[in-house]
Every structure is written in C-alpha cells, then in structure tokens.
N, CA, C and O atoms as CSV, one atom per row, in Angstrom:
chain,resi,resn,atom,element,x,y,z
A,1,MET,N,N,5.274,-2.021,-14.822
A,1,MET,CA,C,5.068,-3.251,-14.253
A,1,MET,C,C,4.308,-4.053,-15.253
A,1,MET,O,O,3.111,-3.814,-15.409
A,2,PRO,N,N,4.836,-4.881,-15.868
A,2,PRO,CA,C,4.137,-5.834,-16.870
A,2,PRO,C,C,2.854,-6.393,-16.272
A,2,PRO,O,O,2.779,-6.901,-15.153
A,3,ASN,N,N,1.857,-6.247,-17.131
A,3,ASN,CA,C,0.393,-7.064,-16.470
A,3,ASN,C,C,0.528,-8.498,-17.082
A,3,ASN,O,O,0.360,-8.832,-18.255
A,4,LYS,N,N,0.875,-9.272,-15.993
A,4,LYS,CA,C,0.871,-10.875,-16.491
A,4,LYS,C,C,-0.289,-11.476,-15.577
A,4,LYS,O,O,-0.254,-11.561,-14.349
A,5,PRO,N,N,-1.407,-11.908,-16.488
A,5,PRO,CA,C,-2.457,-12.511,-15.777
A,5,PRO,C,C,-2.119,-13.590,-14.713
A,5,PRO,O,O,-1.328,-14.506,-14.941
A,6,GLU,N,N,-2.744,-13.426,-13.584
A,6,GLU,CA,C,-2.542,-14.581,-12.758
A,6,GLU,C,C,-3.791,-15.275,-12.275
A,6,GLU,O,O,-4.502,-14.840,-11.369
A,7,GLU,N,N,-4.031,-16.534,-13.038
A,7,GLU,CA,C,-5.052,-17.281,-13.089
A,7,GLU,C,C,-5.354,-17.787,-11.546
A,7,GLU,O,O,-4.435,-18.116,-10.796
A,8,LYS,N,N,-6.597,-17.812,-11.194
A,8,LYS,CA,C,-7.041,-18.473,-9.815
A,8,LYS,C,C,-8.021,-19.178,-10.085
A,8,LYS,O,O,-8.672,-18.861,-11.081
A,9,HIS,N,N,-8.429,-20.324,-9.309
A,9,HIS,CA,C,-9.746,-21.040,-9.388
A,9,HIS,C,C,-10.195,-20.912,-8.163
A,9,HIS,O,O,-9.511,-21.152,-7.168
A,10,ILE,N,N,-11.571,-20.461,-8.142
A,10,ILE,CA,C,-12.273,-20.059,-6.974
A,10,ILE,C,C,-13.519,-21.213,-6.884
A,10,ILE,O,O,-14.244,-21.530,-7.827
A,11,THR,N,N,-13.566,-21.655,-5.765
A,11,THR,CA,C,-14.896,-22.758,-5.688
A,11,THR,C,C,-15.828,-22.068,-4.758
A,11,THR,O,O,-15.320,-21.529,-3.775
A,12,ALA,N,N,-16.967,-22.011,-4.901
A,12,ALA,CA,C,-18.057,-21.602,-4.281
A,12,ALA,C,C,-19.060,-22.740,-3.992
A,12,ALA,O,O,-19.090,-23.796,-4.624
A,13,PRO,N,N,-19.786,-22.450,-3.088
A,13,PRO,CA,C,-20.833,-23.746,-2.745
A,13,PRO,C,C,-21.328,-24.252,-3.836
A,13,PRO,O,O,-21.271,-25.475,-3.962
A,14,GLN,N,N,-21.950,-23.422,-4.917
A,14,GLN,CA,C,-22.662,-24.452,-6.028
A,14,GLN,C,C,-21.886,-24.037,-7.440
A,14,GLN,O,O,-22.407,-24.364,-8.506
A,15,ALA,N,N,-20.877,-23.454,-7.426
A,15,ALA,CA,C,-20.122,-23.181,-8.773
A,15,ALA,C,C,-18.648,-23.165,-8.569
A,15,ALA,O,O,-18.099,-23.124,-7.468
A,16,SER,N,N,-18.036,-23.203,-9.765
A,16,SER,CA,C,-16.512,-23.166,-9.738
A,16,SER,C,C,-16.486,-21.961,-10.730
A,16,SER,O,O,-17.358,-21.860,-11.593
A,17,ILE,N,N,-15.459,-21.026,-10.601
A,17,ILE,CA,C,-15.278,-19.642,-11.086
A,17,ILE,C,C,-13.654,-19.653,-11.399
A,17,ILE,O,O,-12.763,-19.693,-10.550
A,18,ASP,N,N,-13.496,-19.607,-12.844
A,18,ASP,CA,C,-12.120,-19.118,-12.927
A,18,ASP,C,C,-11.841,-17.585,-13.147
A,18,ASP,O,O,-12.447,-16.979,-14.031
A,19,VAL,N,N,-10.960,-16.988,-12.373
A,19,VAL,CA,C,-10.689,-15.456,-12.359
A,19,VAL,C,C,-9.363,-15.395,-13.050
A,19,VAL,O,O,-8.634,-16.375,-13.203
A,20,PHE,N,N,-9.091,-14.142,-13.470
A,20,PHE,CA,C,-7.737,-13.769,-13.980
A,20,PHE,C,C,-7.856,-12.266,-13.899
A,20,PHE,O,O,-8.904,-11.627,-13.816
A,21,TRP,N,N,-6.603,-11.792,-13.935
A,21,TRP,CA,C,-6.364,-10.384,-13.675
A,21,TRP,C,C,-6.470,-9.809,-15.221
A,21,TRP,O,O,-5.779,-10.340,-16.090
A,22,GLY,N,N,-7.365,-8.695,-15.549
A,22,GLY,CA,C,-7.522,-7.806,-16.675
A,22,GLY,C,C,-6.505,-6.809,-16.748
A,22,GLY,O,O,-5.622,-6.636,-15.908
A,23,LYS,N,N,-6.704,-6.078,-17.937
A,23,LYS,CA,C,-5.517,-5.176,-18.116
A,23,LYS,C,C,-5.602,-4.187,-17.179
A,23,LYS,O,O,-6.682,-3.928,-16.649
A,24,GLY,N,N,-4.402,-3.489,-16.855
A,24,GLY,CA,C,-4.554,-2.419,-15.770
A,24,GLY,C,C,-3.703,-1.126,-16.463
A,24,GLY,O,O,-3.252,-0.223,-15.758
A,25,GLU,N,N,-3.577,-1.149,-17.602
A,25,GLU,CA,C,-3.026,-0.213,-18.386
A,25,GLU,C,C,-3.740,1.086,-18.290
A,25,GLU,O,O,-3.178,2.171,-18.443
A,26,ALA,N,N,-4.781,0.957,-18.074
A,26,ALA,CA,C,-5.574,2.449,-18.187
A,26,ALA,C,C,-5.610,2.931,-16.665
A,26,ALA,O,O,-6.193,3.986,-16.414
A,27,LEU,N,N,-5.183,2.410,-15.937
A,27,LEU,CA,C,-5.151,2.899,-14.379
A,27,LEU,C,C,-4.070,3.952,-14.400
A,27,LEU,O,O,-2.969,3.852,-14.941
A,28,GLU,N,N,-4.583,5.037,-13.688
A,28,GLU,CA,C,-3.433,5.997,-13.657
A,28,GLU,C,C,-2.735,5.784,-12.474
A,28,GLU,O,O,-3.353,5.716,-11.412
A,29,PRO,N,N,-1.356,5.652,-12.526
A,29,PRO,CA,C,-0.842,5.640,-11.175
A,29,PRO,C,C,-0.625,6.690,-10.244
A,29,PRO,O,O,-0.153,7.781,-10.564
A,30,ILE,N,N,-1.006,6.332,-8.959
A,30,ILE,CA,C,-1.043,7.566,-8.023
A,30,ILE,C,C,-0.102,7.439,-7.082
A,30,ILE,O,O,-0.337,6.432,-6.414
A,31,PHE,N,N,1.104,8.150,-6.637
A,31,PHE,CA,C,2.211,8.316,-5.835
A,31,PHE,C,C,1.610,8.493,-4.186
A,31,PHE,O,O,0.758,9.319,-3.856
A,32,ALA,N,N,2.086,7.793,-3.534
A,32,ALA,CA,C,1.690,7.560,-2.199
A,32,ALA,C,C,3.050,7.289,-1.227
A,32,ALA,O,O,3.839,6.353,-1.359
A,33,ASP,N,N,3.097,8.178,-0.389
A,33,ASP,CA,C,4.330,8.051,0.524
A,33,ASP,C,C,3.964,7.625,1.910
A,33,ASP,O,O,4.836,7.330,2.727
A,34,ASN,N,N,2.765,7.592,2.170
A,34,ASN,CA,C,2.449,7.415,3.640
A,34,ASN,C,C,1.296,6.203,3.494
A,34,ASN,O,O,0.589,6.014,2.504
A,35,LEU,N,N,1.295,5.485,4.659
A,35,LEU,CA,C,0.299,4.403,4.659
A,35,LEU,C,C,-0.281,4.185,6.061
A,35,LEU,O,O,0.483,4.112,7.023
A,36,HIS,N,N,-1.634,4.076,6.211
A,36,HIS,CA,C,-2.062,3.822,7.258
A,36,HIS,C,C,-2.703,2.532,7.554
A,36,HIS,O,O,-3.078,2.145,6.447
A,37,LEU,N,N,-3.048,1.622,8.450
A,37,LEU,CA,C,-3.139,0.285,8.486
A,37,LEU,C,C,-4.152,0.448,9.819
A,37,LEU,O,O,-3.768,0.944,10.878
A,38,GLN,N,N,-5.673,-0.118,9.553
A,38,GLN,CA,C,-6.427,-0.452,10.768
A,38,GLN,C,C,-7.119,-1.620,10.535
A,38,GLN,O,O,-7.654,-1.866,9.454
A,39,ARG,N,N,-7.135,-2.305,11.428
A,39,ARG,CA,C,-7.653,-3.832,11.554
A,39,ARG,C,C,-9.135,-3.846,12.135
A,39,ARG,O,O,-9.170,-3.554,13.330
A,40,ILE,N,N,-10.246,-4.096,11.606
A,40,ILE,CA,C,-11.327,-4.430,12.154
A,40,ILE,C,C,-11.911,-5.933,11.695
A,40,ILE,O,O,-12.419,-6.220,10.612
A,41,ASN,N,N,-11.719,-6.671,12.672
A,41,ASN,CA,C,-11.835,-8.334,12.655
A,41,ASN,C,C,-10.891,-8.841,11.509
A,41,ASN,O,O,-9.682,-8.670,11.667
A,42,ASP,N,N,-11.306,-9.398,10.467
A,42,ASP,CA,C,-10.417,-10.147,9.629
A,42,ASP,C,C,-10.416,-9.004,8.518
A,42,ASP,O,O,-10.010,-9.382,7.419
A,43,GLN,N,N,-10.748,-7.857,8.606
A,43,GLN,CA,C,-10.460,-6.843,7.401
A,43,GLN,C,C,-9.533,-6.143,7.714
A,43,GLN,O,O,-9.380,-5.985,8.926
A,44,PHE,N,N,-8.676,-5.536,6.886
A,44,PHE,CA,C,-7.695,-4.478,7.009
A,44,PHE,C,C,-8.010,-3.494,6.133
A,44,PHE,O,O,-8.377,-3.724,4.981
A,45,TYR,N,N,-7.873,-2.238,6.678
A,45,TYR,CA,C,-8.263,-0.989,5.889
A,45,TYR,C,C,-7.154,-0.286,5.872
A,45,TYR,O,O,-6.639,0.249,6.854
A,46,LEU,N,N,-6.637,-0.264,4.417
A,46,LEU,CA,C,-5.393,0.276,3.999
A,46,LEU,C,C,-5.734,1.683,3.506
A,46,LEU,O,O,-6.667,1.789,2.709
A,47,THR,N,N,-5.057,2.792,3.909
A,47,THR,CA,C,-5.315,4.297,3.475
A,47,THR,C,C,-4.022,4.534,3.002
A,47,THR,O,O,-3.085,4.371,3.784
A,48,PHE,N,N,-3.803,4.907,1.808
A,48,PHE,CA,C,-2.656,5.498,1.256
A,48,PHE,C,C,-2.787,7.048,1.234
A,48,PHE,O,O,-3.886,7.593,1.340
A,49,GLY,N,N,-1.629,7.732,1.094
A,49,GLY,CA,C,-1.664,8.959,1.169
A,49,GLY,C,C,-0.451,9.933,0.736
A,49,GLY,O,O,0.656,9.444,0.511
A,50,GLN,N,N,-0.637,11.060,0.644
A,50,GLN,CA,C,0.654,11.964,0.058
A,50,GLN,C,C,0.928,13.157,1.205
A,50,GLN,O,O,0.066,13.721,1.879
A,51,VAL,N,N,2.312,13.368,1.231
A,51,VAL,CA,C,2.445,14.659,2.137
A,51,VAL,C,C,2.918,15.663,1.059
A,51,VAL,O,O,3.672,15.348,0.138
A,52,ARG,N,N,2.397,16.926,1.259
A,52,ARG,CA,C,2.699,17.946,0.127
A,52,ARG,C,C,3.377,18.874,1.475
A,52,ARG,O,O,2.782,19.380,2.427
A,53,LEU,N,N,4.687,18.873,1.176
A,53,LEU,CA,C,5.367,19.687,2.283
A,53,LEU,C,C,5.440,21.296,1.870
A,53,LEU,O,O,5.868,21.623,0.763
A,54,PRO,N,N,5.033,22.183,2.753
A,54,PRO,CA,C,4.878,23.429,2.398
A,54,PRO,C,C,6.125,24.333,2.250
A,54,PRO,O,O,7.164,24.101,2.868
A,55,LEU,N,N,5.998,25.185,1.555
A,55,LEU,CA,C,7.340,26.189,1.256
A,55,LEU,C,C,7.730,26.888,2.746
A,55,LEU,O,O,6.886,27.652,3.217
A,56,ILE,N,N,8.744,26.699,3.365
A,56,ILE,CA,C,9.099,27.382,4.482
A,56,ILE,C,C,9.560,28.776,4.468
A,56,ILE,O,O,10.774,28.972,4.412
A,57,GLU,N,N,8.604,29.943,4.518
A,57,GLU,CA,C,9.016,31.231,4.299
A,57,GLU,C,C,9.324,32.007,5.470
A,57,GLU,O,O,9.482,33.228,5.471
A,58,THR,N,N,9.420,31.071,6.694
A,58,THR,CA,C,9.555,31.766,8.256
A,58,THR,C,C,10.586,31.161,8.663
A,58,THR,O,O,11.197,30.346,7.972
A,59,ASN,N,N,10.909,31.502,9.878
A,59,ASN,CA,C,12.077,31.094,10.582
A,59,ASN,C,C,12.158,29.467,10.840
A,59,ASN,O,O,11.334,28.802,11.468
A,60,PRO,N,N,13.354,28.995,10.199
A,60,PRO,CA,C,13.286,27.710,9.969
A,60,PRO,C,C,13.218,26.924,11.539
A,60,PRO,O,O,12.985,25.717,11.614
A,61,ALA,N,N,13.419,27.655,12.581
A,61,ALA,CA,C,13.278,26.934,13.920
A,61,ALA,C,C,11.620,26.824,14.030
A,61,ALA,O,O,11.221,25.946,14.795
A,62,GLU,N,N,10.962,27.345,13.584
A,62,GLU,CA,C,9.435,27.432,13.774
A,62,GLU,C,C,8.769,26.075,13.405
A,62,GLU,O,O,8.846,25.727,12.227
A,63,ARG,N,N,8.298,25.489,14.056
A,63,ARG,CA,C,7.529,24.254,13.775
A,63,ARG,C,C,6.533,24.318,12.403
A,63,ARG,O,O,5.648,25.166,12.291
A,64,VAL,N,N,6.757,23.508,11.598
A,64,VAL,CA,C,5.807,23.518,10.520
A,64,VAL,C,C,4.944,22.116,10.446
A,64,VAL,O,O,5.416,21.043,10.824
A,65,VAL,N,N,3.742,22.253,9.958
A,65,VAL,CA,C,2.798,21.068,10.067
A,65,VAL,C,C,2.358,20.832,8.541
A,65,VAL,O,O,2.074,21.739,7.758
A,66,ALA,N,N,2.351,19.610,8.283
A,66,ALA,CA,C,2.226,19.367,6.964
A,66,ALA,C,C,1.117,18.410,7.031
A,66,ALA,O,O,1.085,17.727,8.055
A,67,GLU,N,N,0.125,18.200,6.084
A,67,GLU,CA,C,-1.181,17.318,6.216
A,67,GLU,C,C,-0.908,16.320,5.151
A,67,GLU,O,O,-0.497,16.590,4.023
A,68,ILE,N,N,-1.248,14.832,5.743
A,68,ILE,CA,C,-1.001,13.872,4.887
A,68,ILE,C,C,-2.570,13.831,3.963
A,68,ILE,O,O,-3.641,13.979,4.550
A,69,ARG,N,N,-2.497,13.647,2.725
A,69,ARG,CA,C,-3.783,13.917,1.965
A,69,ARG,C,C,-4.010,12.391,1.450
A,69,ARG,O,O,-3.377,11.738,0.621
A,70,PRO,N,N,-5.174,12.051,2.266
A,70,PRO,CA,C,-5.434,10.556,1.659
A,70,PRO,C,C,-5.843,10.542,0.260
A,70,PRO,O,O,-6.580,11.424,-0.180
A,71,VAL,N,N,-5.388,9.555,-0.489
A,71,VAL,CA,C,-5.700,9.270,-2.024
A,71,VAL,C,C,-6.417,8.143,-2.257
A,71,VAL,O,O,-7.051,8.093,-3.310
A,72,VAL,N,N,-6.462,7.073,-1.379
A,72,VAL,CA,C,-7.252,5.976,-1.669
A,72,VAL,C,C,-7.184,4.997,-0.558
A,72,VAL,O,O,-6.163,4.791,0.099
A,73,ARG,N,N,-8.315,4.408,-0.383
A,73,ARG,CA,C,-8.617,3.579,0.843
A,73,ARG,C,C,-8.976,2.396,0.421
A,73,ARG,O,O,-9.913,2.410,-0.377
A,74,LEU,N,N,-8.339,0.904,0.819
A,74,LEU,CA,C,-8.692,-0.184,0.384
A,74,LEU,C,C,-9.096,-0.963,1.609
A,74,LEU,O,O,-8.682,-0.568,2.699
A,75,ILE,N,N,-9.931,-2.124,1.531
A,75,ILE,CA,C,-10.556,-2.933,2.540
A,75,ILE,C,C,-10.073,-4.094,1.892
A,75,ILE,O,O,-10.461,-4.425,0.771
A,76,VAL,N,N,-9.067,-4.858,2.693
A,76,VAL,CA,C,-8.206,-6.044,2.201
A,76,VAL,C,C,-8.610,-7.401,3.339
A,76,VAL,O,O,-8.367,-7.331,4.543
A,77,PRO,N,N,-9.081,-8.268,2.857
A,77,PRO,CA,C,-9.399,-9.437,3.712
A,77,PRO,C,C,-7.903,-9.968,4.069
A,77,PRO,O,O,-6.950,-10.006,3.291
A,78,LYS,N,N,-7.928,-10.365,5.419
A,78,LYS,CA,C,-6.675,-11.084,6.144
A,78,LYS,C,C,-5.941,-12.020,5.075
A,78,LYS,O,O,-4.730,-11.905,4.882
A,79,ASP,N,N,-6.693,-12.913,4.418
A,79,ASP,CA,C,-5.779,-13.808,3.370
A,79,ASP,C,C,-5.379,-13.004,2.337
A,79,ASP,O,O,-4.489,-13.619,1.751
A,80,ALA,N,N,-5.553,-12.066,1.870
A,80,ALA,CA,C,-5.269,-11.207,0.746
A,80,ALA,C,C,-4.133,-10.551,1.107
A,80,ALA,O,O,-3.189,-10.517,0.317
A,81,LEU,N,N,-4.058,-9.939,2.345
A,81,LEU,CA,C,-3.002,-9.083,2.886
A,81,LEU,C,C,-1.781,-10.057,3.291
A,81,LEU,O,O,-0.618,-9.654,3.268
A,82,GLN,N,N,-2.088,-11.190,3.613
A,82,GLN,CA,C,-1.162,-12.323,3.781
A,82,GLN,C,C,-0.246,-12.196,2.553
A,82,GLN,O,O,0.901,-11.747,2.551
A,83,ARG,N,N,-1.030,-12.722,1.386
A,83,ARG,CA,C,-0.426,-12.582,0.043
A,83,ARG,C,C,0.514,-11.344,-0.237
A,83,ARG,O,O,1.560,-11.534,-0.856
A,84,VAL,N,N,0.200,-10.194,0.164
A,84,VAL,CA,C,0.922,-9.047,-0.157
A,84,VAL,C,C,1.834,-9.079,0.662
A,84,VAL,O,O,2.866,-8.661,0.136
A,85,VAL,N,N,1.996,-9.412,1.853
A,85,VAL,CA,C,3.186,-9.644,2.637
A,85,VAL,C,C,4.323,-10.500,2.233
A,85,VAL,O,O,5.527,-10.246,2.244
A,86,ASN,N,N,3.599,-11.714,1.824
A,86,ASN,CA,C,4.701,-12.657,0.782
A,86,ASN,C,C,5.320,-12.080,-0.163
A,86,ASN,O,O,6.548,-12.127,-0.235
A,87,MET,N,N,4.425,-11.319,-1.209
A,87,MET,CA,C,4.970,-10.891,-2.472
A,87,MET,C,C,6.033,-9.859,-1.964
A,87,MET,O,O,7.143,-9.816,-2.495
A,88,LEU,N,N,5.692,-9.038,-0.944
A,88,LEU,CA,C,6.614,-7.941,-0.822
A,88,LEU,C,C,7.969,-8.427,-0.131
A,88,LEU,O,O,8.971,-7.736,-0.314
A,89,SER,N,N,8.063,-9.695,0.733
A,89,SER,CA,C,9.025,-10.397,1.141
A,89,SER,C,C,9.806,-10.951,0.328
A,89,SER,O,O,11.013,-10.884,0.562
A,90,ARG,N,N,9.330,-11.651,-0.855
A,90,ARG,CA,C,9.975,-12.172,-1.850
A,90,ARG,C,C,10.865,-11.201,-2.696
A,90,ARG,O,O,11.972,-11.602,-3.057
A,91,ASN,N,N,10.420,-9.894,-3.043
A,91,ASN,CA,C,10.754,-8.764,-3.797
A,91,ASN,C,C,11.687,-7.947,-3.038
A,91,ASN,O,O,12.464,-7.257,-3.698
A,92,LEU,N,N,11.751,-7.901,-1.768
A,92,LEU,CA,C,12.782,-6.790,-1.309
A,92,LEU,C,C,14.130,-7.592,-1.204
A,92,LEU,O,O,14.307,-8.695,-0.686
A,93,LYS,N,N,15.071,-6.733,-1.847
A,93,LYS,CA,C,16.347,-7.527,-1.897
A,93,LYS,C,C,17.165,-7.094,-0.648
A,93,LYS,O,O,16.929,-5.981,-0.178
A,94,PRO,N,N,18.177,-7.944,-0.033
A,94,PRO,CA,C,18.604,-7.810,1.150
A,94,PRO,C,C,19.185,-6.250,1.160
A,94,PRO,O,O,19.488,-5.577,0.175
A,95,GLY,N,N,19.240,-5.946,2.297
A,95,GLY,CA,C,19.634,-4.553,2.339
A,95,GLY,C,C,18.532,-3.502,2.255
A,95,GLY,O,O,18.776,-2.388,2.718
A,96,GLU,N,N,17.327,-3.754,1.700
A,96,GLU,CA,C,16.613,-2.646,1.173
A,96,GLU,C,C,15.494,-2.437,2.315
A,96,GLU,O,O,14.666,-1.532,2.217
A,97,GLU,N,N,15.519,-3.262,3.322
A,97,GLU,CA,C,14.814,-3.199,4.713
A,97,GLU,C,C,14.624,-1.569,5.163
A,97,GLU,O,O,15.491,-0.695,5.143
A,98,GLU,N,N,13.353,-1.465,5.530
A,98,GLU,CA,C,13.321,-0.136,6.119
A,98,GLU,C,C,14.227,0.142,7.348
A,98,GLU,O,O,14.181,-0.854,8.070
A,99,PRO,N,N,14.945,0.998,7.816
A,99,PRO,CA,C,15.819,1.172,9.099
A,99,PRO,C,C,14.686,1.405,10.114
A,99,PRO,O,O,13.613,1.997,9.995
A,100,ALA,N,N,15.201,0.818,11.055
A,100,ALA,CA,C,14.008,0.896,12.486
A,100,ALA,C,C,14.236,2.167,12.887
A,100,ALA,O,O,15.227,2.858,12.657
A,101,GLU,N,N,13.055,2.491,13.631
A,101,GLU,CA,C,12.477,3.961,13.996
A,101,GLU,C,C,13.423,4.791,14.471
A,101,GLU,O,O,13.431,5.975,14.134
A,102,GLU,N,N,14.419,4.227,15.387
A,102,GLU,CA,C,15.308,5.017,16.359
A,102,GLU,C,C,16.429,5.258,15.083
A,102,GLU,O,O,16.977,6.360,15.033
A,103,GLU,N,N,16.727,4.349,14.174
A,103,GLU,CA,C,17.735,4.855,13.381
A,103,GLU,C,C,17.495,5.852,12.237
A,103,GLU,O,O,18.430,6.442,11.695
A,104,ARG,N,N,16.415,5.992,11.945
A,104,ARG,CA,C,15.836,6.948,10.949
A,104,ARG,C,C,15.741,8.260,11.608
A,104,ARG,O,O,15.806,9.253,10.884
A,105,GLU,N,N,15.582,8.422,13.012
A,105,GLU,CA,C,15.787,9.664,13.704
A,105,GLU,C,C,16.914,10.322,13.691
A,105,GLU,O,O,17.012,11.549,13.674
A,106,LYS,N,N,17.876,9.475,13.698
A,106,LYS,CA,C,19.321,10.156,13.771
A,106,LYS,C,C,19.710,11.139,12.584
A,106,LYS,O,O,20.808,11.696,12.579
C-alpha cells in the first residue's frame, strides 16, 4: 500500500496544528485473521490476533482446540473508528461482503 500523506488540520484551544502521515515502510506487517472489538464509553479496543492451527495427529472426529494469539491491541476513539468504517465501505467491492454467520457454517 503506497504511503500517501494525508494532511489534516487540528484546531486546539490555543493552537492550530497541521499533521500528516509519516513514512510507514519501516513497520513490519503483521498478519491477523481474527478481530475482537470491545467498547468502553467512546473508546473502542480493537485486538487483532492470529490462529495457529495445530497438526491433527489424533482421531479426526476428536475435538481440537486452537488458541487465538493476540498480536496487537489498539484503542481507537469513536470518530476515528467511524472513518475506518467509511474507508472499508468505500473500498469493499460488490460481492466481497462477508457471508452471514449461518451461511458460513454450511
């Protein structure tokens, strides 16, 4: 994903600050296939995690349990989360929506 600076203007009670995105190329990408969302007032705690499936060496009918390993937790204000929702809505192509829970289980 190209790192295009997004300029924002923030007005504080006594100052006006221009902010922009710095370079993110040095950040190591982390794969996350699970997301947990918790709301506390107007703050949203987003925890991203990975499932590492165990090798199944026993009876395939036996129940296997796999742990979701948290890799990062972010605290996101409500207005920033709304911007994330808007960006995702704009960037999802028609037909890419996640199937309903009951359809996934089929």
